[in-house]
C-alpha positions as CSV (number, residue, x, y, z in Angstrom):
1,M,-230.0,57.9,-89.3
2,N,-231.6,59.7,-86.4
3,V,-234.5,57.1,-86.5
4,L,-232.0,54.3,-86.3
5,V,-230.1,55.9,-83.4
6,D,-233.4,56.5,-81.6
7,R,-234.5,52.9,-82.0
8,I,-231.1,51.6,-80.7
9,T,-231.4,54.0,-77.8
10,R,-234.8,52.7,-76.9
11,L,-233.6,49.1,-77.2
12,G,-230.7,49.8,-74.9
13,G,-232.9,51.5,-72.4
14,F,-235.3,48.5,-72.5
15,V,-232.5,46.0,-72.0
16,R,-230.9,48.1,-69.2
17,L,-234.3,48.5,-67.4
18,N,-235.0,44.7,-67.5
19,I,-231.5,43.8,-66.3
20,A,-231.9,46.3,-63.4
21,G,-235.3,44.7,-62.7
22,I,-233.8,41.2,-62.6
23,G,-231.0,42.5,-60.2
24,H,-233.6,44.1,-57.9
25,A,-235.7,41.0,-57.9
26,T,-232.7,38.9,-57.0
27,G,-231.8,41.2,-54.2
28,M,-235.3,41.0,-52.8
29,F,-235.3,37.2,-53.1
30,I,-232.1,37.1,-51.0
31,T,-233.6,39.4,-48.5
32,V,-236.7,37.2,-48.1
33,I,-234.5,34.1,-47.5
34,S,-232.4,35.9,-45.0
35,R,-235.4,37.3,-43.1
36,S,-237.1,33.9,-42.9
37,I,-235.0,32.6,-40.0
38,G,-237.3,34.2,-37.4
39,L,-240.3,32.3,-38.8
40,L,-239.2,29.2,-36.9
41,K,-240.3,30.9,-33.7
42,R,-243.5,32.2,-35.3
43,F,-244.5,29.3,-37.6
44,R,-248.2,30.2,-37.0
45,L,-247.8,33.0,-39.5
46,V,-246.8,30.4,-42.1
47,S,-249.5,27.8,-41.2
48,D,-252.2,30.4,-41.4
49,Q,-251.1,31.3,-45.0
50,V,-250.8,27.7,-45.9
51,F,-254.4,27.3,-44.9
52,F,-255.4,30.4,-46.8
53,L,-253.6,29.4,-50.1
54,G,-254.2,25.7,-50.0
55,N,-257.8,25.7,-48.7
56,Y,-259.1,28.2,-51.2
57,S,-257.3,26.5,-54.1
58,F,-258.4,23.0,-53.2
59,V,-261.6,22.9,-55.1
60,I,-260.3,24.1,-58.4
61,I,-257.3,21.8,-58.1
62,A,-259.4,18.7,-57.3
63,V,-262.0,19.4,-60.0
64,S,-259.4,20.1,-62.6
65,G,-257.4,17.0,-61.7
66,L,-260.6,14.9,-62.0
67,F,-261.4,16.1,-65.5
68,V,-257.7,15.9,-66.6
69,G,-257.8,12.3,-65.4
70,F,-261.0,11.7,-67.5
71,V,-259.4,13.1,-70.6
72,L,-256.2,11.1,-70.0
73,G,-258.2,7.9,-69.6
74,L,-260.0,8.4,-72.9
75,Q,-257.1,9.6,-75.0
76,G,-254.7,7.1,-73.5
77,Y,-257.1,4.2,-74.2
78,Y,-257.7,5.3,-77.8
79,T,-253.9,5.6,-78.4
80,L,-252.9,2.4,-76.6
81,N,-255.7,0.4,-78.2
82,R,-254.1,0.8,-81.6
83,Y,-251.1,-1.3,-80.4
84,G,-253.0,-3.7,-78.2
85,S,-251.5,-2.2,-75.0
86,E,-254.7,-0.9,-73.4
87,Q,-253.8,-2.8,-70.2
88,A,-251.0,-0.2,-69.7
89,L,-253.6,2.6,-69.3
90,G,-252.9,3.0,-65.6
91,L,-249.2,3.4,-66.2
92,L,-249.8,6.0,-68.8
93,V,-252.1,8.0,-66.6
94,A,-249.9,7.8,-63.5
95,L,-246.7,8.8,-65.4
96,S,-248.4,11.6,-67.2
97,L,-249.7,13.1,-64.0
98,T,-246.8,12.5,-61.6
99,R,-244.1,13.6,-64.1
100,E,-245.7,16.5,-65.9
101,L,-249.4,17.4,-65.7
102,G,-249.7,17.3,-62.0
103,P,-246.9,19.8,-61.1
104,V,-247.4,22.0,-64.3
105,V,-251.2,22.3,-64.3
106,T,-251.2,22.8,-60.5
107,A,-248.7,25.6,-60.8
108,L,-250.7,27.3,-63.6
109,L,-253.9,27.1,-61.6
110,F,-252.1,28.2,-58.4
111,A,-250.8,31.3,-60.3
112,G,-254.3,32.2,-61.5
113,R,-256.0,31.6,-58.1
114,A,-253.5,32.1,-55.3
115,G,-250.9,34.2,-57.1
116,T,-253.3,36.9,-58.1
117,S,-254.7,36.9,-54.6
118,L,-251.2,37.5,-53.1
119,T,-250.4,40.2,-55.6
120,A,-253.6,42.0,-55.0
121,E,-253.3,41.7,-51.2
122,I,-249.8,43.0,-51.1
123,G,-250.6,45.7,-53.6
124,L,-253.5,47.0,-51.6
125,M,-251.5,47.0,-48.5
126,K,-248.9,49.1,-50.2
127,A,-251.6,51.4,-51.7
128,G,-253.2,51.8,-48.2
129,E,-249.7,52.6,-46.8
130,Q,-249.9,49.7,-44.3
131,L,-246.4,48.5,-45.3
132,S,-245.1,52.0,-44.7
133,A,-246.9,52.1,-41.3
134,M,-245.1,48.9,-40.3
135,E,-241.8,50.4,-41.2
136,M,-242.6,53.5,-39.0
137,M,-243.4,51.1,-36.1
138,A,-240.0,49.4,-36.6
139,V,-241.7,46.2,-38.0
140,D,-240.0,44.8,-41.1
141,P,-242.7,44.2,-43.7
142,V,-240.6,41.7,-45.5
143,A,-240.2,39.5,-42.4
144,R,-243.7,40.0,-41.2
145,V,-245.7,39.9,-44.5
146,I,-243.7,38.7,-47.4
147,A,-241.6,35.8,-45.9
148,P,-244.6,33.9,-44.3
149,R,-246.6,34.0,-47.6
150,F,-243.5,33.0,-49.6
151,W,-242.9,29.8,-47.5
152,A,-246.6,29.1,-47.4
153,G,-246.7,29.0,-51.2
154,V,-243.7,26.7,-51.3
155,I,-245.3,24.3,-48.8
156,A,-248.8,24.4,-50.4
157,M,-247.7,23.8,-54.0
158,P,-246.4,20.2,-53.5
159,I,-249.5,19.3,-51.5
160,L,-251.8,20.6,-54.1
161,A,-249.8,18.9,-56.9
162,A,-250.1,15.6,-55.0
163,I,-253.9,16.1,-54.7
164,F,-254.2,16.9,-58.4
165,S,-252.2,13.7,-59.4
166,A,-254.2,11.5,-57.0
167,V,-257.6,12.7,-58.1
168,G,-256.4,12.5,-61.7
169,I,-255.5,8.9,-61.3
170,V,-258.9,8.2,-59.8
171,G,-260.5,10.0,-62.8
172,G,-258.5,7.9,-65.2
173,Y,-259.6,4.7,-63.3
174,L,-263.2,5.7,-63.5
175,V,-263.1,6.2,-67.2
176,G,-260.8,3.3,-68.0
177,V,-262.2,0.5,-65.8
178,P,-266.0,1.0,-65.3
179,L,-266.7,3.0,-68.5
180,I,-264.4,1.4,-71.1
181,G,-263.8,-2.0,-69.5
182,V,-260.1,-2.2,-68.9
183,D,-259.2,-4.9,-66.4
184,S,-259.0,-3.4,-62.9
185,G,-256.1,-5.6,-61.8
186,A,-254.0,-4.8,-64.9
187,F,-254.7,-1.1,-64.4
188,W,-253.3,-1.0,-60.9
189,S,-250.6,-3.6,-61.4
190,Q,-249.1,-1.9,-64.5
191,M,-249.1,1.3,-62.5
192,Q,-247.4,-0.2,-59.5
193,G,-244.8,-2.0,-61.5
194,G,-243.9,0.9,-63.8
195,V,-243.9,4.0,-61.6
196,D,-240.7,4.6,-59.7
197,V,-241.1,6.4,-56.5
198,L,-237.8,8.3,-56.6
199,K,-237.5,8.9,-60.3
200,D,-241.1,9.7,-61.2
201,V,-242.9,10.8,-58.0
202,G,-239.8,12.3,-56.5
203,N,-238.9,14.4,-59.6
204,G,-242.5,15.5,-59.7
205,V,-242.3,16.7,-56.1
206,I,-239.0,18.6,-56.9
207,K,-240.8,20.3,-59.9
208,S,-243.7,21.3,-57.7
209,V,-241.4,22.8,-55.1
210,V,-239.4,24.8,-57.7
211,F,-242.7,26.0,-59.3
212,G,-243.9,27.0,-55.8
213,I,-240.8,29.1,-55.3
214,A,-241.1,30.8,-58.7
215,V,-244.8,31.5,-58.7
216,T,-245.1,32.6,-55.1
217,F,-242.1,34.9,-55.3
218,I,-243.3,36.4,-58.6
219,A,-246.7,37.1,-57.1
220,L,-245.2,38.7,-54.0
221,Y,-242.6,40.7,-55.9
222,Q,-245.2,42.1,-58.3
223,G,-247.5,43.2,-55.5
224,Y,-244.6,44.7,-53.4
225,E,-243.3,46.7,-56.4
226,S,-246.7,47.7,-57.8
227,K,-247.7,51.3,-58.0
228,P,-249.9,52.3,-55.1
229,T,-252.9,53.0,-57.4
230,P,-255.9,50.9,-58.6
231,E,-254.4,50.8,-62.1
232,G,-251.0,49.8,-60.7
233,V,-252.4,46.9,-58.6
234,S,-254.5,45.7,-61.6
235,L,-251.4,45.8,-63.9
236,A,-249.3,43.9,-61.3
237,T,-252.0,41.2,-61.0
238,T,-252.0,40.7,-64.8
239,R,-248.2,40.6,-64.9
240,T,-248.3,37.9,-62.1
241,V,-250.3,35.5,-64.3
242,V,-248.3,36.1,-67.5
243,I,-244.8,36.0,-66.0
244,S,-245.7,33.0,-63.7
245,S,-247.1,31.0,-66.5
246,L,-244.1,31.6,-68.8
247,A,-241.7,30.9,-65.9
248,V,-243.5,27.6,-65.1
249,L,-243.3,26.4,-68.7
250,A,-239.7,27.4,-69.1
251,L,-238.7,25.8,-65.8
252,D,-240.6,22.6,-66.7
253,F,-238.6,22.3,-69.9
254,L,-235.3,22.8,-68.1
255,L,-236.1,20.5,-65.2
256,T,-237.4,17.8,-67.6
257,A,-234.2,18.0,-69.6
258,V,-232.1,17.6,-66.5
259,M,-234.1,14.9,-64.7
260,F,-235.0,12.6,-67.5
261,S,-232.0,13.0,-69.8
262,T,-230.2,10.0,-68.2
């Protein structure tokens, strides 16, 4: 009986702790949004972070998009060839990238590259008491440090997703047309006729923006709330990758169910 009570107590404590954490994260998210108004006068803070996050993630995004396009070209051709529809390869590659793979894979790569960098940077600033020093000088660390990085991630994610999709389409073309022998005109015409700008490309952009908000905020929150020790920063960095990846996959399911259910 005592063992059962102890387990129930631990379960209740775990649930209460997580609910409190969600509430605290929500409060911080509202704080970040409310403190972002002043960035209109200091947009250079955001643009510098956009360059930092986007530029250093460009190579891995572009290379990954190229190889994903290669794989889509091969697998798509083998599948469509069974039904005599290999001319629709361009449409298959474009829809797969703009609807799903572009935003999702970009967000996962962004979490592993830029998200961990943000968490480690904020965590080290906290461990070095730089955030506390800002507060002592009457400088709001959320407005000066967190908010610019948050909006930079939100801006950089759709751009990187677009680059991923564009490079992936080129990769699918290189495999499908010169290598396999699909007609070049059919490849592009099927894509042009079957991809809807608002429904397909637009929904992909919306997904990438939502993923950018989720991944960037998770990374910043984990760094801001990390323990000011090397072990604490390391643990926060690991949590960033895990939580961001799960959040991206869960949000992708929800957004897909809402966007393409009609």
